[in-house]
Residue frames as qw, qx, qy, qz and C-alpha x, y, z in Angstrom:
[[0.928, -0.119, 0.352, 0.034, -77.15, 34.51, -13.36],
 [0.178, 0.737, -0.599, -0.256, -73.71, 33.77, -14.79],
 [0.955, 0.081, 0.250, -0.135, -73.34, 30.52, -16.69],
 [0.193, -0.525, 0.751, 0.352, -70.29, 28.57, -17.77],
 [0.843, 0.388, 0.214, -0.305, -70.99, 26.74, -21.06],
 [0.681, -0.078, 0.582, 0.438, -69.08, 24.31, -23.28],
 [0.108, 0.563, -0.286, -0.767, -68.03, 26.46, -26.26],
 [0.034, -0.004, 0.883, 0.469, -68.80, 23.63, -28.74],
 [0.125, 0.568, 0.794, -0.177, -72.48, 23.87, -27.75],
 [0.121, 0.771, 0.124, -0.613, -72.46, 27.47, -28.96],
 [0.743, 0.654, 0.141, 0.006, -71.19, 26.38, -32.39],
 [0.048, -0.846, 0.514, 0.137, -67.50, 27.03, -31.87],
 [0.892, 0.326, -0.313, -0.007, -65.34, 24.60, -33.82],
 [0.130, -0.682, 0.653, -0.304, -63.33, 23.36, -30.88],
 [0.948, -0.115, 0.197, -0.223, -64.42, 19.71, -30.82],
 [0.595, -0.422, 0.613, 0.303, -61.62, 17.14, -31.10],
 [0.632, 0.347, 0.616, 0.316, -62.67, 16.42, -34.70],
 [0.221, 0.003, 0.262, 0.939, -62.58, 20.10, -35.65],
 [0.213, -0.533, -0.586, -0.571, -66.35, 20.52, -35.64],
 [0.214, -0.226, 0.401, -0.862, -68.85, 21.65, -33.03],
 [0.117, -0.356, -0.920, 0.112, -71.94, 20.51, -31.17],
 [0.191, -0.145, -0.043, -0.970, -74.13, 23.58, -31.76],
 [0.127, -0.412, -0.888, 0.157, -77.29, 23.21, -29.73],
 [0.115, -0.504, -0.323, -0.793, -80.29, 25.46, -30.36],
 [0.591, -0.675, -0.437, -0.068, -81.86, 24.72, -26.95],
 [0.615, -0.365, -0.182, 0.674, -78.66, 25.89, -25.22],
 [0.230, 0.199, 0.195, 0.933, -78.47, 29.02, -27.42],
 [0.328, -0.619, -0.441, -0.562, -82.11, 29.81, -26.69],
 [0.652, -0.614, -0.396, 0.202, -81.68, 29.28, -22.95],
 [0.565, -0.242, -0.086, 0.784, -78.69, 31.63, -22.86],
 [0.134, 0.621, 0.325, 0.701, -80.45, 34.52, -24.59],
 [0.291, -0.809, -0.056, -0.507, -80.30, 37.55, -22.29],
 [0.817, -0.568, 0.019, 0.100, -78.07, 35.79, -19.79],
 [0.011, 0.836, -0.548, -0.018, -74.41, 36.34, -18.95],
 [0.987, -0.048, 0.146, 0.037, -72.32, 33.34, -19.98],
 [0.157, -0.737, 0.617, 0.226, -68.73, 32.28, -20.36],
 [0.918, 0.333, -0.173, -0.128, -67.86, 29.91, -23.23],
 [0.352, -0.663, 0.660, 0.032, -65.06, 27.45, -22.36],
 [0.927, 0.256, -0.271, -0.050, -63.22, 24.57, -23.93],
 [0.652, -0.669, 0.350, 0.073, -60.83, 23.01, -21.39],
 [0.866, 0.133, 0.317, 0.364, -59.00, 21.14, -24.19],
 [0.424, 0.759, 0.069, 0.489, -58.21, 24.37, -26.03],
 [0.355, -0.893, 0.185, -0.207, -57.33, 26.02, -22.71],
 [0.848, -0.368, 0.319, 0.210, -54.85, 23.15, -22.23],
 [0.011, -0.688, 0.524, 0.502, -53.15, 24.23, -25.47],
 [0.564, 0.124, 0.796, 0.183, -54.42, 21.27, -27.51],
 [0.066, 0.176, -0.487, -0.853, -54.92, 21.85, -31.24],
 [0.626, 0.434, 0.477, -0.439, -58.17, 21.66, -33.19],
 [0.908, -0.229, -0.224, -0.271, -58.53, 19.04, -34.51],
 [0.146, -0.594, 0.743, -0.272, -56.71, 16.76, -32.06],
 [0.391, 0.027, -0.918, -0.058, -56.53, 13.05, -31.27],
 [0.665, -0.514, -0.268, -0.471, -59.53, 11.76, -29.32],
 [0.121, 0.302, -0.786, 0.525, -59.07, 11.06, -25.65],
 [0.705, -0.466, -0.411, -0.342, -61.00, 9.13, -23.02],
 [0.367, -0.637, 0.522, -0.433, -60.65, 8.53, -19.32],
 [0.841, 0.056, -0.538, 0.008, -59.03, 5.21, -18.44],
 [0.709, -0.312, -0.472, 0.421, -58.47, 4.28, -14.81],
 [0.297, -0.850, -0.249, 0.356, -58.97, 7.92, -13.80],
 [0.339, -0.492, 0.334, 0.729, -56.48, 9.29, -16.32],
 [0.559, 0.739, 0.042, -0.373, -56.96, 11.08, -19.62],
 [0.514, -0.262, 0.698, 0.425, -55.32, 9.01, -22.39],
 [0.436, 0.486, -0.373, -0.659, -55.26, 9.16, -26.18],
 [0.931, 0.202, -0.032, -0.301, -56.31, 6.29, -28.41],
 [0.717, 0.446, -0.493, 0.209, -52.66, 5.27, -28.85],
 [0.790, -0.400, -0.390, 0.253, -52.24, 5.09, -25.04],
 [0.359, 0.356, -0.232, 0.831, -50.37, 8.37, -24.54],
 [0.350, -0.622, -0.573, 0.403, -51.04, 9.75, -21.06],
 [0.148, 0.501, 0.162, 0.837, -52.32, 13.32, -21.47],
 [0.442, -0.678, -0.571, 0.137, -53.80, 13.64, -17.98],
 [0.402, -0.473, -0.164, 0.767, -51.54, 16.44, -16.78],
 [0.111, 0.089, 0.390, 0.910, -52.13, 18.47, -19.95],
 [0.291, -0.539, -0.625, -0.484, -55.92, 18.20, -19.75],
 [0.486, -0.650, -0.495, 0.311, -55.99, 18.89, -16.03],
 [0.310, -0.244, -0.004, 0.919, -53.98, 22.07, -16.62],
 [0.109, -0.310, -0.496, -0.804, -56.73, 23.19, -19.00],
 [0.463, -0.635, -0.606, -0.123, -59.36, 22.47, -16.35],
 [0.486, -0.494, -0.310, 0.651, -57.35, 24.33, -13.71],
 [0.171, 0.014, 0.210, 0.963, -57.09, 27.30, -16.06],
 [0.286, -0.505, -0.565, -0.586, -60.86, 27.35, -16.62],
 [0.544, -0.620, -0.534, 0.182, -61.49, 27.11, -12.87],
 [0.445, -0.357, -0.153, 0.807, -59.03, 29.93, -12.12],
 [0.090, 0.008, 0.290, 0.953, -60.36, 32.29, -14.80],
 [0.156, -0.506, -0.748, -0.400, -64.11, 31.76, -14.64],
 [0.189, -0.285, 0.258, -0.903, -64.83, 33.85, -11.55],
 [0.374, 0.126, 0.735, -0.551, -68.11, 33.23, -9.80],
 [0.377, -0.023, -0.655, -0.655, -70.66, 31.24, -11.80],
 [0.594, -0.094, 0.401, -0.691, -74.12, 30.01, -10.87],
 [0.884, 0.222, 0.356, -0.207, -74.49, 27.15, -13.29],
 [0.079, -0.460, 0.737, 0.488, -72.52, 25.15, -15.85],
 [0.849, 0.384, 0.193, -0.308, -74.00, 23.63, -19.00],
 [0.212, -0.557, 0.745, 0.300, -71.54, 21.12, -20.39],
 [0.615, 0.346, -0.540, -0.458, -71.30, 18.67, -23.32],
 [0.903, -0.173, 0.283, -0.274, -72.58, 15.21, -22.59],
 [0.976, 0.179, 0.053, 0.116, -70.08, 12.36, -22.94],
 [0.390, 0.799, -0.332, 0.315, -66.95, 14.49, -23.11],
 [0.768, -0.099, -0.453, 0.442, -63.87, 13.40, -21.15],
 [0.203, 0.113, -0.307, 0.923, -63.69, 16.96, -19.76],
 [0.324, -0.122, 0.052, -0.937, -67.29, 18.08, -19.79],
 [0.510, -0.235, -0.779, -0.278, -69.35, 14.89, -19.45],
 [0.391, -0.435, 0.301, -0.753, -71.83, 15.32, -16.60],
 [0.832, -0.179, 0.300, -0.431, -73.55, 11.97, -16.19],
 [0.939, 0.076, 0.307, 0.134, -71.63, 9.66, -18.50],
 [0.042, 0.767, -0.538, -0.347, -68.31, 9.43, -20.31],
 [0.815, 0.362, -0.433, -0.135, -66.77, 6.99, -22.76],
 [0.909, -0.413, 0.030, -0.045, -65.34, 3.93, -21.04],
 [0.311, -0.767, 0.525, 0.196, -61.67, 4.37, -22.00],
 [0.690, -0.013, 0.684, 0.237, -61.57, 1.61, -24.60],
 [0.149, 0.431, -0.391, -0.799, -62.38, 3.82, -27.63],
 [0.117, 0.200, 0.949, 0.214, -65.16, 1.41, -28.52],
 [0.271, -0.346, -0.360, -0.823, -67.98, 3.95, -28.33],
 [0.543, -0.485, -0.685, 0.028, -69.31, 2.46, -25.11],
 [0.130, -0.627, 0.194, -0.743, -70.40, 4.91, -22.41],
 [0.531, -0.291, -0.719, 0.340, -70.37, 4.44, -18.67],
 [0.334, -0.906, -0.247, -0.076, -71.63, 6.48, -15.72],
 [0.647, -0.267, -0.070, 0.711, -69.09, 9.09, -14.73],
 [0.060, 0.968, 0.105, -0.220, -67.99, 12.67, -15.00],
 [0.640, 0.585, -0.084, 0.491, -65.45, 14.42, -17.11],
 [0.587, -0.146, -0.356, 0.712, -62.62, 16.18, -15.31],
 [0.039, -0.267, 0.014, -0.963, -64.08, 19.71, -15.63],
 [0.609, -0.465, -0.396, -0.506, -67.55, 18.52, -14.58],
 [0.754, -0.334, -0.487, 0.289, -65.99, 16.86, -11.55],
 [0.382, 0.016, -0.258, 0.887, -63.98, 19.95, -10.57],
 [0.255, -0.367, -0.158, -0.881, -67.08, 22.18, -10.88],
 [0.716, -0.455, -0.460, -0.263, -69.20, 19.79, -8.81],
 [0.675, -0.231, -0.443, 0.543, -66.50, 19.64, -6.11],
 [0.169, 0.100, -0.124, 0.973, -66.55, 23.47, -6.09],
 [0.146, 0.455, 0.684, -0.551, -70.31, 23.35, -5.42],
 [0.284, 0.330, -0.271, -0.859, -71.39, 24.64, -8.84],
 [0.737, 0.305, 0.519, -0.308, -74.53, 23.03, -10.26],
 [0.015, -0.376, 0.741, 0.557, -73.66, 21.18, -13.46],
 [0.742, 0.379, 0.454, -0.317, -76.07, 20.01, -16.15],
 [0.359, -0.073, 0.686, 0.629, -75.59, 18.77, -19.70],
 [0.238, 0.129, -0.333, -0.903, -77.35, 20.03, -22.81],
 [0.331, -0.247, -0.858, -0.305, -79.85, 17.18, -22.67],
 [0.223, -0.449, -0.724, 0.473, -81.31, 18.52, -19.38],
 [0.093, 0.193, 0.015, -0.977, -82.57, 21.81, -20.85]]
């Protein structure tokens, strides 16, 4: 089994704030398995740390309203092109790229809504099962 996994869940400091979302359940689950760590934002060439983004009306935008949709989608396209065949993806809940079941609502108020991040959506469209770290 080959698994795509959000790099922040492995403890990589690639989160927008410069930190990570290390998750011991994810690390335990991955023991002995082949996995590919990814961060679509970093793949897009975004720095760490970087301004927070959310999805507003289907587009990735920064808090100050700058449209970064094309940049972030390039990062997703790069992940999709380079990952090869994978059997499962474990992604970070709530993220505008990796959110599986919910994402922030685009107002930067901390409110979440049902929806998928742009990588989670691309993986699902490609027929790859996608779960978040809370489902392990």
